N, C-alpha and C positions, 0 to 999 in steps of 0.2 A: 455643519453650518449650512443653513439654507440661503436662498438668494435674497430674502428679505433681510436676514441678519448681515449678509455681506454688504447690502446697500447701506445699512446703518453703521457700518464699520469702516474706519479709515483704510484705504487700500494698502497702506504700509503695514497694517496689522492682519491682513488676510492670510489664512493658512495656505500651505502648498496645494491643497485640494481645491482652491477657489476656482481655478480655470476649468476644472472638470465639472464642478457644480454649475457654473455659468453655461458651459457648453451643453451640458445635459438638459437643462431647462430650455435653453434656446432651441434645441433640436427636437424637443418633445412636443409634438402637435397636440397631445392630449393635456398638456399642462395648462394651468390657468393663464389667460391672456395677460393679466396683470403681472404675473411672475415672469412671463416671457418678455414683456416690455422692460422690466427691470434687468433681466439677463442681457437683453440687446444693448441696453445703455452701459452696463458694466463691462461688456465684452470689448468695448473700445478703450478701456483704461490701459495705460502704458505698462502697468504692472503685470498684466496678463496677456495682452494682445499678441498673437502669434499666427502662424499659418493655419492652424486648426480653427481658431476663432474667426479669422478672416473668411475661411471657407464656410463656416456656419452662418455668418452674417450675409454673405453673398447668396447662400442657399435660400435664406429667408427672403431676401430682396427679390430674387428671381421668381419666387413662387406666387402665382396668381391666386393660389388658395389661401394665402395669408392675408390678414387684414391690412388695410392701407396704413393704419397707425403703426403696426409692427414693422412693416416694410420701411416706413419713414424712419423709425427709430434705428433700424439696422443701418441704413445708409448714412445717417448722421454720425453714427459711431465709427464709420470708415473715414470720415473727413480728417480728424486729427492725425491719424497714422499716415495718411497721404501727405499731409502738410509736413510732418516731421521727416518722413523719408525724402521728400523733395528738397527740404532745407538742410538736413543733416545726414540722414542715413545713407544716401547714395555717395556722399563725399567720404564717409568713414564707415566702412563695413562693420567695424568693431562696435559701432554705436547703433547699428541698424536694429530695428524692432522686428522686421520681417525681411525676407530675401528680396533681392531686386526683381526676381522672377514673379514673386507674389505681388509686389508693388505694381508691376506692369499688368498683371492679371486683373487687379482691381481697376486700374485705369481702363483697360479694354472692356471689362464687364460693364462699367458705368456708361461708357460711350455707347455700347450696344443697347443697353436698356433705355438710355435717354432717347435714342432714335426709334424705339419700339412704340408705335402708336397704341398698342394694346395695354401698355403700362398706364395706370391712372395718372391724370395730369398732375395732381398734387405730389405724387411720388416722383414724377419726372422733374418737377421743380426742385425737389430736395436732392435728387441725383445731380442736377446741374450745380447746385450750391455746394455739395460735398466734393464733386470732382474738380472744381476750380482751385481747390486747395493745393493741387499739383497741376498747374496750367499746361494745356496743350493747344495746338493750333486750332482745333475745331471749336474751342470755346468762344473765340471772337465772334464767329458767325452766329453761334447759339445765343450769345448775350445780345447781339444786335437785334436778332429776331424777337427775343423775349421783350426787349425794351420797346420795340416798335409795334408790338402786338395789339396795343390798345387795351389790354387786360391789366388791371391794377396789380393783381397777384403776380403775374409774370414780370411786370415792370419792377416790382419790389425785389423779386429774385434777381433780375438783371442788375439792379443797382448794388445789391449785396455782392454779386460776383465781380463787380468793377473794382472792389477792394483788392482783388487778387490778380486781375488781368489788366495789363497796361493798355493805354490807347483810347480811353473813353473820357477824356477831360471835358469835352463839350457836353456830353450827356450828364456827367457828374454836376457840372455847373447848373444845368437845366433842372436837375433833380433837387438841388438845394432849395429851389423855389416851390417844390411840391407842397400841396396842402395836406397830403397824406403824411402823418407824423412818422410812420415807419420808414417810408421812402426818404424823407428828410434826414432821419437819423443815419440811414445807410449811406446817404450821399456825403454827410459830414465825415463818416469813417473813411469813405473812399477818397475824399479830398485830402485827408491827412495821410492816407496810405501812399499816395502818389505825389504829395507835396504840390498840390494844384495851387499855384500862386494867385490866380485870379479869384480863388475862393476866399482869400484873406479877409476882405471887408466883411463878408458874411460870417466867417468863423469868429472874427474879433467881436462883432456885434453880439454874437451868442454868449460869449464868455463875459462880456461887460454888462449884459442885461440881467436885471434882477428877476425877470419873469421866465427865464429859460428853464424848461423842465429838467430834472436832475440827470436822467440818462443821456439826454441830448447835451447837457452841459459837460458831462464827463467825456463824451466823445469829442466835443469841441476843444476841451482842455488838451487832450492828446494831440489833436490836429494842430493846435498852435505851435507846439514844440517841433512838429515836422515841417510845417510850412515856413515859419519865420523864427527859428531858434534864437536869433539874436535879440528879438523883441519879446521873447517869452517872459522874462523876468518882469518887465514893466507892465505887460498886459495881465499877467496872472497874479501879481503880488497881492492885490486886494483880497483875492479868494483865500489866502492863507489865514484870514481872520474868520473864515466861515465856521459856523457851529457844527457843520456836518463833517464827520471824520473822513467819509469817503471822498468828499471834495478836496479836503486838505491833503489827503494821501495822494490823490490823482495829480494835484498841483506839484507836490514834491517830486513825484515820478516824472512828470513832464519837464520840470526844471532840470532834473538830472539828465534826462535824455537830450534836452536842448543844449546843455553844456557840452555833452559829448559830441553832438553834431557841429556845434560852433568850433570846437577844437579841431575836428576833422576838416572843416572849411579853412581854418587858419593854416593847417599843415599843407592843404592843397594849394593855398596861395603862395607858399614858399617856392613851389615848383612851377606854378602856373600864374604868375603875377598878372593882375589886370592892368 
């Protein structure tokens, strides 16, 4: 089975040889660039990711001889495993996808490469975006610098990163008014991530407007459940009549999440009455 066939096959149906096929193409500098890009993407799948594939992805990322596109694809594939290990794997070693040592190796490598001025700017942006999936202290200064840089691409990266690193409510609120649709979208996601209460009027306006673009609407629906779970039902109920299945599904998921959050708040009130 070659890498193209693997790409078109559900990971659950991959043969035992899948990892070695992916690693072989990823590490082969003579292979077609298109195949290596597919291999770099597949390498991050939780069905195969392990120490060897992490080493292969880091090797590609470190190499100045590799294309920017391949280096970017490699670092993007490291983001999910960082996220998972930070949230689950370090708490329960039996559930870990990689060792704690390898997890910290990824973190150290990304920090080093981010600080290397010889690394192309676009690659450095993606390194920052991937590395914040497991936040560290250095990220706060990096995000502040990126946001204040005056460069729209870096500002977009900064607002994306604010979803994962606490302490940027002021910047998130400012970014909600950005004319750049991508920055606006990431600001909505960040507002929901940190339950930014002052963002509520903006988020509510997005979900009640008939002109909100679909991807932005989906992000706003999710944010409603996080920011004001008690009001999610009344605000989102009309969207259940949408002809778009994605929107209806997003509303159902948001309402379920809101119900769970409301129950948690009610339980907390029993112990900490207002």
